[in-house]
All heavy atoms as an XYZ file, in Angstrom:
843
protein
N     -35.022    -20.945    -28.268
C     -34.921    -22.315    -27.827
C     -34.893    -23.215    -29.055
O     -35.756    -23.139    -29.912
C     -36.129    -22.646    -26.957
C     -36.177    -24.085    -26.546
S     -37.661    -24.561    -25.633
C     -37.882    -23.218    -24.538
N     -33.905    -24.079    -29.127
C     -33.778    -24.973    -30.264
C     -34.044    -26.402    -29.835
O     -33.553    -26.846    -28.814
C     -32.375    -24.885    -30.867
C     -31.994    -23.539    -31.460
C     -30.546    -23.568    -31.895
C     -32.899    -23.185    -32.628
N     -34.819    -27.084    -30.625
C     -35.054    -28.499    -30.422
C     -34.883    -29.177    -31.764
O     -35.441    -28.725    -32.759
C     -36.462    -28.763    -29.890
C     -36.602    -28.409    -28.436
C     -37.987    -28.721    -27.930
O     -38.804    -27.843    -27.889
N     -38.226    -29.939    -27.553
N     -34.116    -30.217    -31.774
C     -33.856    -30.908    -33.029
C     -34.997    -31.851    -33.360
O     -35.325    -32.727    -32.577
C     -32.545    -31.684    -32.929
N     -35.616    -31.654    -34.501
C     -36.626    -32.569    -35.020
C     -37.791    -32.788    -34.063
O     -38.238    -33.905    -33.875
C     -35.994    -33.918    -35.388
C     -34.816    -33.786    -36.278
N     -34.921    -33.431    -37.599
C     -33.494    -33.909    -36.023
C     -33.708    -33.381    -38.136
N     -32.837    -33.654    -37.202
N     -38.276    -31.731    -33.445
C     -39.432    -31.854    -32.558
C     -40.621    -32.353    -33.367
O     -40.967    -31.772    -34.379
C     -39.767    -30.509    -31.926
C     -41.007    -30.552    -31.069
C     -41.311    -29.205    -30.461
O     -40.405    -28.460    -30.141
N     -42.579    -28.907    -30.315
N     -41.249    -33.448    -32.934
C     -42.366    -33.982    -33.706
C     -43.602    -33.101    -33.614
O     -43.823    -32.428    -32.621
C     -42.620    -35.345    -33.065
C     -42.032    -35.257    -31.712
C     -40.927    -34.242    -31.776
N     -44.384    -33.115    -34.660
C     -45.654    -32.398    -34.649
C     -45.511    -30.937    -35.025
O     -44.433    -30.371    -35.037
N     -46.631    -30.350    -35.346
C     -46.677    -28.957    -35.760
C     -46.902    -28.013    -34.587
O     -46.595    -26.846    -34.661
C     -47.803    -28.765    -36.785
C     -47.602    -29.545    -38.069
C     -46.450    -29.020    -38.893
O     -46.227    -27.803    -38.906
O     -45.759    -29.846    -39.517
N     -47.486    -28.513    -33.507
C     -47.891    -27.665    -32.386
C     -46.824    -27.685    -31.307
O     -46.309    -28.747    -30.961
C     -49.236    -28.173    -31.797
C     -49.672    -27.323    -30.636
C     -50.292    -28.215    -32.871
N     -46.488    -26.507    -30.790
C     -45.569    -26.461    -29.658
C     -46.302    -26.974    -28.425
O     -47.413    -26.548    -28.138
C     -45.089    -25.034    -29.416
C     -44.062    -24.583    -30.417
C     -43.374    -23.304    -29.986
O     -43.340    -23.016    -28.781
O     -42.886    -22.611    -30.865
N     -45.688    -27.890    -27.732
C     -46.304    -28.484    -26.555
C     -45.436    -28.202    -25.347
O     -44.223    -28.142    -25.452
C     -46.473    -29.984    -26.749
C     -47.378    -30.310    -27.910
C     -47.415    -31.778    -28.176
N     -48.266    -32.030    -29.344
C     -48.277    -33.158    -29.999
N     -47.506    -34.145    -29.625
N     -49.063    -33.316    -31.033
N     -46.075    -28.069    -24.205
C     -45.327    -27.852    -22.964
C     -45.981    -28.664    -21.860
O     -47.131    -29.099    -21.984
C     -45.320    -26.374    -22.592
O     -46.618    -25.963    -22.211
N     -45.251    -28.854    -20.779
C     -45.821    -29.584    -19.656
C     -46.966    -28.806    -19.016
O     -47.913    -29.394    -18.499
C     -44.738    -29.885    -18.612
C     -43.683    -30.891    -19.062
C     -42.622    -31.069    -17.989
C     -44.311    -32.225    -19.412
N     -46.892    -27.484    -19.099
C     -47.958    -26.658    -18.530
C     -49.279    -26.864    -19.271
O     -50.351    -26.685    -18.695
C     -47.573    -25.169    -18.567
C     -46.432    -24.800    -17.633
C     -45.049    -25.182    -18.166
O     -44.900    -25.417    -19.384
O     -44.116    -25.272    -17.351
N     -49.197    -27.241    -20.546
C     -50.396    -27.442    -21.361
C     -50.944    -28.869    -21.295
O     -51.999    -29.145    -21.851
C     -50.109    -27.120    -22.833
C     -49.731    -25.671    -23.035
O     -50.160    -24.824    -22.238
O     -48.987    -25.392    -23.989
N     -50.216    -29.780    -20.651
C     -50.646    -31.182    -20.622
C     -51.895    -31.335    -19.762
O     -51.980    -30.802    -18.658
C     -49.526    -32.087    -20.098
C     -49.920    -33.535    -20.087
C     -49.960    -34.263    -21.264
C     -50.280    -34.174    -18.905
C     -50.338    -35.595    -21.276
C     -50.657    -35.505    -18.904
C     -50.685    -36.205    -20.087
O     -51.066    -37.524    -20.092
N     -52.856    -32.090    -20.256
C     -54.100    -32.349    -19.526
C     -53.931    -33.619    -18.695
O     -54.040    -34.731    -19.223
C     -55.260    -32.489    -20.516
C     -56.594    -32.712    -19.830
O     -56.642    -32.721    -18.579
O     -57.600    -32.862    -20.554
N     -53.647    -33.451    -17.418
C     -53.427    -34.594    -16.540
C     -54.697    -35.412    -16.338
O     -54.645    -36.523    -15.822
C     -52.850    -34.140    -15.193
C     -51.387    -33.806    -15.272
C     -50.976    -32.515    -15.513
C     -50.425    -34.788    -15.118
C     -49.630    -32.200    -15.602
C     -49.080    -34.493    -15.210
C     -48.676    -33.194    -15.455
N     -55.852    -34.912    -16.751
C     -57.098    -35.674    -16.670
C     -57.118    -36.824    -17.672
O     -57.893    -37.766    -17.520
C     -58.312    -34.764    -16.904
C     -58.475    -33.764    -15.793
O     -58.267    -34.074    -14.622
N     -58.826    -32.542    -16.148
N     -56.270    -36.740    -18.716
C     -56.194    -37.821    -19.693
C     -55.673    -39.104    -19.064
O     -55.999    -40.195    -19.507
C     -55.268    -37.438    -20.859
C     -55.759    -36.344    -21.793
C     -54.668    -35.973    -22.784
C     -57.002    -36.820    -22.537
N     -54.830    -38.962    -18.063
C     -54.215    -40.117    -17.409
C     -54.200    -39.860    -15.903
O     -53.184    -39.438    -15.354
C     -52.808    -40.347    -17.963
C     -52.102    -41.569    -17.453
C     -52.797    -42.861    -17.830
O     -53.960    -42.905    -18.199
N     -52.100    -43.946    -17.709
N     -55.325    -40.095    -15.222
C     -55.424    -39.778    -13.794
C     -54.402    -40.497    -12.912
O     -54.035    -40.002    -11.857
C     -56.848    -40.202    -13.424
C     -57.571    -40.370    -14.699
C     -56.551    -40.634    -15.762
N     -53.929    -41.664    -13.367
C     -52.969    -42.404    -12.544
C     -51.545    -41.857    -12.658
O     -50.652    -42.295    -11.932
C     -52.983    -43.885    -12.921
O     -52.549    -44.051    -14.250
N     -51.329    -40.905    -13.556
C     -50.004    -40.308    -13.728
C     -49.640    -39.488    -12.493
O     -50.417    -38.655    -12.035
C     -49.995    -39.427    -14.974
C     -48.655    -38.826    -15.381
C     -47.665    -39.921    -15.745
C     -48.849    -37.902    -16.566
N     -48.479    -39.732    -11.953
C     -48.016    -39.053    -10.740
C     -47.506    -37.654    -11.102
O     -46.431    -37.508    -11.676
C     -46.909    -39.881    -10.093
C     -46.437    -39.338     -8.760
O     -46.802    -38.197     -8.400
O     -45.694    -40.057     -8.078
N     -48.287    -36.635    -10.759
C     -47.919    -35.247    -11.081
C     -46.588    -34.876    -10.440
O     -45.786    -34.164    -11.040
C     -48.991    -34.279    -10.572
C     -50.332    -34.492    -11.180
N     -51.100    -33.459    -11.636
C     -51.057    -35.616    -11.423
C     -52.229    -33.927    -12.116
N     -52.229    -35.240    -11.993
N     -46.359    -35.361     -9.218
C     -45.097    -35.035     -8.526
C     -43.900    -35.620     -9.273
O     -42.846    -34.993     -9.341
C     -45.131    -35.545     -7.091
C     -46.117    -34.768     -6.215
C     -46.233    -35.377     -4.859
N     -46.832    -36.713     -5.065
C     -46.933    -37.650     -4.153
N     -46.480    -37.436     -2.945
N     -47.494    -38.810     -4.417
N     -44.075    -36.809     -9.841
C     -42.981    -37.417    -10.600
C     -42.658    -36.577    -11.836
O     -41.489    -36.336    -12.142
C     -43.347    -38.845    -11.010
C     -42.329    -39.556    -11.901
C     -40.971    -39.649    -11.225
C     -42.839    -40.930    -12.286
N     -43.685    -36.117    -12.532
C     -43.457    -35.273    -13.715
C     -42.741    -33.992    -13.308
O     -41.808    -33.548    -13.981
C     -44.785    -34.968    -14.440
C     -45.433    -36.258    -14.940
C     -44.558    -33.979    -15.579
C     -44.583    -37.060    -15.911
N     -43.146    -33.389    -12.211
C     -42.481    -32.162    -11.725
C     -41.025    -32.437    -11.383
O     -40.140    -31.612    -11.635
C     -43.211    -31.580    -10.512
C     -44.637    -31.173    -10.792
C     -44.713    -30.074    -11.836
N     -46.082    -29.885    -12.262
C     -46.477    -29.845    -13.529
N     -45.611    -29.959    -14.497
N     -47.736    -29.680    -13.846
N     -40.746    -33.617    -10.823
C     -39.361    -33.986    -10.515
C     -38.562    -34.181    -11.806
O     -37.410    -33.753    -11.901
C     -39.336    -35.268     -9.673
C     -37.954    -35.708     -9.280
C     -37.991    -36.969     -8.444
C     -36.585    -37.427     -8.138
N     -36.565    -38.707     -7.438
N     -39.183    -34.816    -12.796
C     -38.495    -35.032    -14.072
C     -38.188    -33.711    -14.767
O     -37.194    -33.598    -15.479
C     -39.343    -35.924    -14.982
C     -39.513    -37.369    -14.529
C     -40.495    -38.105    -15.438
C     -38.178    -38.092    -14.478
N     -39.036    -32.700    -14.556
C     -38.811    -31.374    -15.145
C     -37.448    -30.805    -14.781
O     -36.868    -30.029    -15.531
C     -39.864    -30.377    -14.653
C     -41.198    -30.483    -15.271
C     -42.137    -29.417    -14.731
O     -41.676    -28.309    -14.389
O     -43.337    -29.693    -14.661
N     -36.936    -31.176    -13.622
C     -35.667    -30.626    -13.153
C     -34.478    -31.147    -13.959
O     -33.414    -30.543    -13.962
C     -35.429    -30.956    -11.665
O     -35.262    -32.377    -11.525
C     -36.583    -30.478    -10.799
N     -34.666    -32.284    -14.621
C     -33.590    -32.852    -15.425
C     -32.549    -33.611    -14.630
O     -31.540    -34.038    -15.191
N     -32.776    -33.823    -13.340
C     -31.777    -34.530    -12.532
C     -31.567    -35.964    -13.010
O     -30.485    -36.525    -12.807
C     -32.158    -34.542    -11.040
O     -33.466    -35.101    -10.904
C     -32.126    -33.151    -10.453
N     -32.567    -36.539    -13.657
C     -32.413    -37.896    -14.183
C     -31.270    -37.961    -15.188
O     -30.615    -38.991    -15.329
C     -33.722    -38.393    -14.805
C     -34.164    -37.625    -16.017
C     -33.802    -38.041    -17.281
C     -34.936    -36.480    -15.889
C     -34.210    -37.336    -18.403
C     -35.347    -35.777    -17.001
C     -34.978    -36.202    -18.262
N     -31.006    -36.865    -15.890
C     -29.916    -36.849    -16.862
C     -28.565    -36.895    -16.168
O     -27.660    -37.603    -16.606
C     -30.015    -35.614    -17.755
C     -31.218    -35.656    -18.689
S     -31.317    -34.221    -19.767
C     -29.897    -34.490    -20.832
N     -28.449    -36.167    -15.069
C     -27.188    -36.156    -14.324
C     -26.870    -37.542    -13.759
O     -25.699    -37.895    -13.599
C     -27.256    -35.128    -13.195
N     -27.909    -38.319    -13.481
C     -27.725    -39.666    -12.937
C     -27.770    -40.739    -14.018
O     -27.776    -41.929    -13.707
C     -28.803    -39.950    -11.877
C     -28.735    -39.034    -10.713
N     -29.747    -38.155    -10.392
C     -27.756    -38.820     -9.799
C     -29.410    -37.462     -9.332
N     -28.204    -37.835     -8.953
N     -27.842    -40.319    -15.287
C     -27.901    -41.237    -16.436
C     -29.054    -42.228    -16.288
O     -28.922    -43.412    -16.567
C     -26.571    -41.963    -16.616
N     -30.202    -41.722    -15.847
C     -31.390    -42.559    -15.689
C     -32.252    -42.462    -16.942
O     -32.263    -41.438    -17.631
C     -32.196    -42.103    -14.468
C     -31.442    -42.265    -13.171
C     -32.152    -41.638    -11.983
O     -32.987    -40.734    -12.178
O     -31.854    -42.055    -10.865
N     -32.967    -43.538    -17.227
C     -33.844    -43.597    -18.390
C     -35.283    -43.340    -17.987
O     -35.693    -43.644    -16.865
C     -33.760    -44.970    -19.059
C     -32.375    -45.260    -19.575
O     -31.760    -44.409    -20.191
N     -31.880    -46.451    -19.313
N     -36.056    -42.817    -18.926
C     -37.493    -42.629    -18.746
C     -38.172    -43.344    -19.898
O     -37.770    -43.201    -21.050
C     -37.875    -41.133    -18.803
C     -37.172    -40.363    -17.711
C     -39.382    -40.974    -18.697
C     -37.319    -38.865    -17.884
N     -39.189    -44.120    -19.579
C     -39.946    -44.815    -20.603
C     -41.417    -44.494    -20.418
O     -41.987    -44.755    -19.351
C     -39.710    -46.325    -20.496
C     -40.369    -47.213    -21.537
C     -39.906    -46.838    -22.944
C     -40.056    -48.669    -21.254
N     -42.020    -43.881    -21.420
C     -43.435    -43.537    -21.374
C     -44.196    -44.585    -22.178
O     -44.005    -44.695    -23.387
C     -43.676    -42.142    -21.958
C     -42.898    -40.998    -21.312
C     -43.108    -39.705    -22.084
C     -43.304    -40.828    -19.856
N     -45.043    -45.347    -21.507
C     -45.796    -46.415    -22.152
C     -47.286    -46.170    -22.007
O     -47.734    -45.618    -21.003
C     -45.472    -47.764    -21.501
C     -44.067    -48.298    -21.675
C     -43.863    -49.529    -20.813
C     -43.806    -48.633    -23.118
N     -48.048    -46.626    -22.969
C     -49.498    -46.544    -22.876
C     -50.128    -46.561    -24.248
O     -49.444    -46.427    -25.263
N     -51.440    -46.707    -24.266
C     -52.147    -46.722    -25.544
C     -52.111    -45.360    -26.221
O     -51.770    -44.354    -25.586
C     -53.575    -47.121    -25.164
C     -53.703    -46.851    -23.706
C     -52.331    -46.909    -23.123
N     -52.468    -45.315    -27.485
C     -52.477    -44.036    -28.212
C     -53.425    -43.023    -27.583
O     -54.453    -43.387    -27.012
C     -52.979    -44.418    -29.610
C     -52.792    -45.887    -29.726
C     -52.875    -46.438    -28.340
N     -53.037    -41.758    -27.683
C     -53.932    -40.681    -27.284
C     -53.847    -40.221    -25.847
O     -54.633    -39.377    -25.425
N     -52.892    -40.732    -25.077
C     -52.782    -40.329    -23.668
C     -51.802    -39.187    -23.453
O     -51.693    -38.675    -22.357
C     -52.393    -41.518    -22.794
C     -53.436    -42.633    -22.703
C     -52.940    -43.749    -21.802
C     -54.764    -42.096    -22.199
N     -51.044    -38.825    -24.484
C     -50.152    -37.685    -24.358
C     -48.693    -38.022    -24.114
O     -47.940    -37.192    -23.597
N     -48.260    -39.220    -24.498
C     -46.855    -39.593    -24.292
C     -45.920    -38.666    -25.063
O     -44.921    -38.197    -24.520
C     -46.628    -41.051    -24.712
C     -47.405    -42.058    -23.895
C     -47.199    -43.479    -24.392
C     -47.692    -43.684    -25.806
N     -49.134    -43.593    -26.013
N     -46.247    -38.392    -26.318
C     -45.413    -37.492    -27.116
C     -45.454    -36.085    -26.534
O     -44.425    -35.405    -26.465
C     -45.880    -37.487    -28.588
O     -45.779    -38.820    -29.101
C     -45.037    -36.554    -29.435
N     -46.615    -35.652    -26.087
C     -46.747    -34.330    -25.464
C     -45.828    -34.232    -24.249
O     -45.096    -33.239    -24.088
C     -48.209    -34.113    -25.052
C     -48.515    -32.727    -24.597
N     -49.658    -32.081    -24.969
C     -47.851    -31.855    -23.795
C     -49.683    -30.878    -24.419
N     -48.591    -30.731    -23.706
N     -45.841    -35.253    -23.393
C     -44.961    -35.256    -22.217
C     -43.486    -35.264    -22.621
O     -42.672    -34.555    -22.026
C     -45.271    -36.452    -21.323
C     -46.572    -36.382    -20.545
C     -46.862    -37.722    -19.862
C     -46.538    -35.260    -19.516
N     -43.143    -36.060    -23.630
C     -41.745    -36.124    -24.072
C     -41.280    -34.769    -24.585
O     -40.172    -34.306    -24.263
C     -41.581    -37.190    -25.151
N     -42.113    -34.117    -25.387
C     -41.757    -32.788    -25.898
C     -41.639    -31.804    -24.740
O     -40.693    -31.007    -24.674
C     -42.798    -32.300    -26.931
C     -42.719    -33.153    -28.198
C     -42.587    -30.824    -27.266
C     -43.855    -32.910    -29.177
N     -42.593    -31.858    -23.810
C     -42.551    -30.961    -22.654
C     -41.301    -31.147    -21.822
O     -40.662    -30.173    -21.402
N     -40.928    -32.409    -21.573
C     -39.699    -32.671    -20.814
C     -38.477    -32.203    -21.598
O     -37.540    -31.640    -21.020
C     -39.584    -34.156    -20.476
C     -40.555    -34.665    -19.428
C     -40.495    -36.189    -19.340
C     -40.266    -34.036    -18.071
N     -38.484    -32.423    -22.910
C     -37.379    -31.953    -23.740
C     -37.224    -30.447    -23.653
O     -36.118    -29.924    -23.522
N     -38.331    -29.732    -23.721
C     -38.293    -28.264    -23.630
C     -37.728    -27.826    -22.272
O     -36.960    -26.870    -22.190
C     -39.676    -27.686    -23.855
C     -40.175    -27.879    -25.280
C     -41.603    -27.385    -25.469
N     -41.721    -25.965    -25.223
C     -41.511    -25.020    -26.137
N     -41.167    -25.353    -27.354
N     -41.652    -23.744    -25.832
N     -38.121    -28.530    -21.215
C     -37.634    -28.163    -19.871
C     -36.126    -28.356    -19.752
O     -35.431    -27.504    -19.185
C     -38.355    -28.984    -18.791
C     -39.781    -28.587    -18.585
C     -39.887    -27.201    -17.991
C     -41.322    -26.835    -17.706
N     -41.463    -25.467    -17.202
N     -35.604    -29.474    -20.256
C     -34.153    -29.678    -20.126
C     -33.389    -28.683    -20.993
O     -32.302    -28.248    -20.627
C     -33.715    -31.139    -20.412
C     -34.378    -32.110    -19.459
C     -33.954    -31.542    -21.840
N     -33.967    -28.295    -22.130
C     -33.330    -27.277    -22.967
C     -33.306    -25.938    -22.237
O     -32.295    -25.227    -22.248
C     -34.048    -27.163    -24.323
C     -33.761    -28.400    -25.165
C     -33.632    -25.899    -25.066
C     -34.611    -28.519    -26.409
N     -34.405    -25.595    -21.569
C     -34.454    -24.352    -20.791
C     -33.390    -24.334    -19.709
O     -32.907    -23.278    -19.328
C     -35.835    -24.186    -20.147
C     -36.934    -23.844    -21.125
C     -38.323    -23.897    -20.498
O     -38.434    -24.101    -19.266
O     -39.309    -23.741    -21.240
N     -32.993    -25.517    -19.243
C     -31.975    -25.617    -18.195
C     -30.566    -25.767    -18.765
O     -29.628    -26.031    -18.048
C     -32.311    -26.771    -17.264
C     -33.495    -26.461    -16.377
C     -33.986    -27.661    -15.610
N     -34.955    -27.324    -14.590
C     -36.191    -26.867    -14.798
N     -36.594    -26.649    -16.021
N     -37.015    -26.614    -13.802
N     -30.444    -25.651    -20.091
C     -29.116    -25.645    -20.704
C     -28.646    -26.973    -21.259
O     -27.536    -27.059    -21.776
N     -29.462    -28.016    -21.175
C     -29.074    -29.321    -21.724
C     -29.526    -29.414    -23.177
O     -30.175    -28.517    -23.699
C     -29.689    -30.437    -20.885
N     -29.186    -30.511    -23.809
C     -29.578    -30.754    -25.191
C     -30.673    -31.804    -25.248
O     -30.777    -32.658    -24.375
C     -28.385    -31.261    -26.006
O     -27.371    -30.292    -26.037
N     -31.444    -31.749    -26.315
C     -32.514    -32.723    -26.520
C     -32.574    -33.045    -28.000
O     -32.568    -32.142    -28.842
C     -33.846    -32.157    -26.033
S     -35.219    -33.282    -26.267
N     -32.618    -34.312    -28.319
C     -32.709    -34.756    -29.700
C     -33.932    -35.646    -29.843
O     -34.076    -36.630    -29.120
C     -31.450    -35.527    -30.104
C     -31.441    -36.134    -31.495
C     -31.452    -35.034    -32.556
C     -30.229    -37.029    -31.674
N     -34.831    -35.289    -30.752
C     -35.990    -36.115    -31.060
C     -35.651    -36.932    -32.303
O     -35.192    -36.393    -33.298
C     -37.221    -35.257    -31.335
C     -37.767    -34.622    -30.103
C     -37.336    -33.373    -29.699
C     -38.700    -35.283    -29.329
C     -37.821    -32.788    -28.551
C     -39.206    -34.706    -28.188
C     -38.765    -33.455    -27.796
N     -35.879    -38.225    -32.221
C     -35.583    -39.105    -33.346
C     -36.632    -40.209    -33.381
O     -37.083    -40.673    -32.338
C     -34.148    -39.671    -33.254
C     -33.967    -40.535    -32.035
C     -33.765    -40.420    -34.499
N     -37.009    -40.601    -34.576
C     -37.985    -41.689    -34.676
C     -37.275    -43.015    -34.394
O     -36.068    -43.161    -34.624
C     -38.622    -41.723    -36.061
O     -37.704    -42.198    -37.012
N     -38.045    -43.974    -33.917
C     -37.489    -45.298    -33.644
C     -36.937    -45.911    -34.925
O     -35.896    -46.574    -34.909
C     -38.558    -46.196    -33.026
N     -37.588    -45.651    -36.036
C     -37.143    -46.182    -37.324
C     -35.748    -45.675    -37.673
O     -34.884    -46.445    -38.088
C     -38.137    -45.774    -38.435
O     -39.433    -46.209    -38.056
C     -37.756    -46.375    -39.764
N     -35.528    -44.391    -37.486
C     -34.212    -43.812    -37.780
C     -33.158    -44.377    -36.838
O     -32.063    -44.754    -37.268
C     -34.267    -42.271    -37.690
C     -32.874    -41.671    -37.712
C     -35.115    -41.701    -38.806
N     -33.483    -44.474    -35.558
C     -32.516    -44.973    -34.588
C     -32.131    -46.419    -34.873
O     -30.953    -46.780    -34.834
C     -33.082    -44.832    -33.170
C     -32.080    -44.930    -32.041
C     -31.011    -43.861    -32.147
C     -32.794    -44.823    -30.707
N     -33.107    -47.258    -35.195
C     -32.817    -48.653    -35.536
C     -31.967    -48.710    -36.800
O     -31.017    -49.483    -36.892
C     -34.126    -49.460    -35.700
C     -33.854    -50.820    -36.334
C     -34.804    -49.624    -34.354
N     -32.277    -47.860    -37.785
C     -31.488    -47.818    -39.011
C     -30.039    -47.460    -38.748
O     -29.128    -48.048    -39.329
N     -29.820    -46.523    -37.844
C     -28.441    -46.152    -37.498
C     -27.719    -47.319    -36.851
O     -26.555    -47.579    -37.124
C     -28.445    -44.942    -36.558
C     -28.915    -43.625    -37.163
C     -29.036    -42.568    -36.070
C     -27.978    -43.160    -38.259
N     -28.415    -48.043    -35.987
C     -27.816    -49.206    -35.332
C     -27.475    -50.299    -36.323
O     -26.425    -50.930    -36.233
N     -28.355    -50.526    -37.282
C     -28.105    -51.545    -38.305
C     -26.889    -51.183    -39.140
O     -26.061    -52.037    -39.442
C     -29.324    -51.716    -39.197
S     -30.717    -52.501    -38.367
N     -26.784    -49.911    -39.515
C     -25.608    -49.485    -40.282
C     -24.338    -49.683    -39.468
O     -23.310    -50.061    -40.000
C     -25.738    -48.028    -40.710
C     -26.508    -47.896    -42.001
C     -26.372    -46.525    -42.567
N     -27.325    -45.683    -41.845
C     -27.249    -44.381    -41.742
N     -26.268    -43.730    -42.286
N     -28.161    -43.698    -41.089
N     -24.409    -49.419    -38.158
C     -23.241    -49.619    -37.306
C     -22.829    -51.076    -37.257
O     -21.646    -51.405    -37.298
N     -23.808    -51.968    -37.192
C     -23.511    -53.399    -37.157
C     -22.837    -53.838    -38.454
O     -21.897    -54.623    -38.445
C     -24.799    -54.190    -36.925
C     -24.587    -55.659    -36.734
C     -25.881    -56.358    -36.374
C     -25.623    -57.828    -36.170
N     -26.830    -58.570    -35.844
N     -23.320    -53.296    -39.586
C     -22.720    -53.619    -40.881
C     -21.271    -53.158    -40.963
O     -20.483    -53.704    -41.716
C     -23.523    -52.974    -42.018
C     -24.905    -53.570    -42.198
C     -25.776    -52.725    -43.120
O     -25.293    -51.702    -43.641
O     -26.937    -53.103    -43.299
N     -20.924    -52.143    -40.179
C     -19.566    -51.606    -40.216
C     -18.710    -52.199    -39.098
O     -17.789    -51.581    -38.610
C     -19.599    -50.078    -40.081
C     -20.280    -49.414    -41.253
S     -20.287    -47.611    -41.169
C     -21.230    -47.301    -39.705
N     -19.049    -53.403    -38.672
C     -18.252    -54.080    -37.667
C     -18.527    -53.604    -36.253
O     -17.652    -53.659    -35.397
N     -19.739    -53.137    -36.010
C     -20.101    -52.733    -34.656
C     -19.799    -51.287    -34.326
O     -20.028    -50.837    -33.224
N     -19.276    -50.546    -35.270
C     -18.956    -49.143    -35.019
C     -19.895    -48.258    -35.820
O     -20.108    -48.476    -37.001
C     -17.518    -48.831    -35.402
C     -16.526    -49.694    -34.647
C     -15.154    -49.243    -34.928
N     -14.844    -48.243    -33.911
C     -13.785    -47.493    -33.916
N     -12.920    -47.584    -34.878
N     -13.561    -46.618    -32.952
N     -20.419    -47.271    -35.160
C     -21.296    -46.321    -35.838
C     -20.518    -45.042    -36.045
O     -20.073    -44.407    -35.096
C     -22.550    -46.088    -34.998
C     -23.441    -45.021    -35.541
C     -23.845    -44.870    -36.831
C     -24.039    -43.957    -34.814
N     -24.671    -43.792    -36.953
C     -24.807    -43.200    -35.721
C     -24.017    -43.562    -33.479
C     -25.533    -42.087    -35.347
C     -24.736    -42.467    -33.105
C     -25.492    -41.735    -34.034
N     -20.334    -44.649    -37.291
C     -19.542    -43.451    -37.561
C     -20.408    -42.192    -37.563
O     -19.957    -41.143    -37.966
C     -18.771    -43.582    -38.876
C     -19.680    -43.586    -40.087
O     -20.899    -43.629    -39.969
N     -19.085    -43.566    -41.258
N     -21.650    -42.303    -37.106
C     -22.532    -41.153    -37.052
C     -22.431    -40.399    -35.742
O     -23.294    -39.594    -35.408
N     -21.362    -40.640    -34.982
C     -21.178    -39.962    -33.698
C     -21.209    -38.456    -33.879
O     -20.605    -37.912    -34.791
C     -19.842    -40.369    -33.067
C     -19.467    -39.521    -31.883
C     -20.049    -39.754    -30.647
C     -18.571    -38.483    -32.008
C     -19.730    -38.973    -29.559
C     -18.242    -37.692    -30.924
C     -18.821    -37.938    -29.700
O     -18.507    -37.159    -28.630
N     -21.954    -37.805    -33.016
C     -22.016    -36.342    -33.041
C     -21.786    -35.842    -31.624
O     -22.417    -36.323    -30.684
C     -23.392    -35.883    -33.530
C     -23.646    -36.228    -34.963
C     -25.019    -35.862    -35.457
N     -25.758    -34.943    -34.616
C     -27.075    -34.785    -34.700
N     -27.772    -35.469    -35.571
N     -27.707    -33.932    -33.929
N     -20.907    -34.872    -31.452
C     -20.632    -34.353    -30.104
C     -21.884    -33.838    -29.393
O     -21.982    -33.914    -28.175
C     -19.640    -33.211    -30.351
C     -19.028    -33.516    -31.670
C     -20.064    -34.251    -32.460
N     -22.874    -33.344    -30.159
C     -24.069    -32.811    -29.522
C     -24.986    -33.904    -28.970
O     -25.962    -33.623    -28.302
C     -24.854    -31.918    -30.483
C     -25.332    -32.643    -31.730
O     -24.636    -33.573    -32.178
O     -26.396    -32.267    -32.249
N     -24.655    -35.180    -29.238
C     -25.464    -36.276    -28.704
C     -24.951    -36.758    -27.356
O     -25.573    -37.601    -26.723
C     -25.498    -37.433    -29.705
C     -26.302    -37.096    -30.946
S     -26.326    -38.423    -32.165
C     -27.396    -39.615    -31.354
N     -23.826    -36.255    -26.899
C     -23.312    -36.619    -25.581
C     -24.054    -35.798    -24.538
O     -24.264    -34.601    -24.711
C     -21.788    -36.362    -25.505
C     -21.264    -36.636    -24.113
C     -21.069    -37.215    -26.537
N     -24.465    -36.429    -23.454
C     -25.242    -35.765    -22.406
C     -26.486    -35.079    -22.983
O     -26.777    -33.939    -22.701
C     -24.387    -34.738    -21.647
C     -23.238    -35.410    -20.941
O     -23.403    -36.506    -20.415
N     -22.104    -34.780    -20.938
N     -27.178    -35.807    -23.817
C     -28.349    -35.287    -24.514
C     -29.559    -36.135    -24.134
O     -29.464    -37.352    -24.024
C     -28.090    -35.386    -26.019
S     -29.488    -34.980    -27.048
N     -30.691    -35.477    -23.922
C     -31.941    -36.190    -23.723
C     -32.388    -36.693    -25.094
O     -32.588    -35.902    -26.012
C     -33.006    -35.282    -23.118
C     -34.408    -35.888    -23.000
C     -34.403    -37.115    -22.086
C     -35.388    -34.846    -22.466
N     -32.497    -37.982    -25.248
C     -32.919    -38.578    -26.509
C     -34.388    -38.964    -26.380
O     -34.743    -39.786    -25.545
C     -32.074    -39.815    -26.828
C     -32.461    -40.605    -28.066
C     -32.243    -39.748    -29.322
C     -31.655    -41.880    -28.131
N     -35.231    -38.363    -27.181
C     -36.665    -38.664    -27.188
C     -37.000    -39.424    -28.447
O     -36.980    -38.866    -29.525
C     -37.508    -37.383    -27.099
S     -37.334    -36.512    -25.554
N     -37.265    -40.721    -28.301
C     -37.650    -41.542    -29.432
C     -39.151    -41.485    -29.611
O     -39.897    -41.663    -28.670
C     -37.252    -42.997    -29.171
C     -36.123    -43.447    -30.005
S     -35.652    -45.172    -29.739
C     -37.019    -45.990    -29.059
N     -39.591    -41.212    -30.817
C     -41.029    -41.123    -31.071
C     -41.452    -42.146    -32.098
O     -40.658    -42.675    -32.807
C     -41.404    -39.712    -31.560
O     -40.647    -39.416    -32.726
C     -41.148    -38.691    -30.496
């Protein structure tokens, strides 16, 4: 299983996530997201909350699940993504960093 730029040293999975950290988190919603159907519908997921609740853990876990189902996942820091956008603006609104592997890809910003 390949994941591009997975953050952190520890492999994380949804099975290892401690749902007690965030009791209000809808377990059924996470199980639905595991299927990756949100990608087929071009839907976005935004994980918000204070530090230490496991947002990165969930993002990595979801990324691993979509990869297991044959999709692609790219982890990128917000700093890098903003930098790419700025370079595109400097070039007249076009970003020449297009990569075919970024099409139909789960993008996890960390």
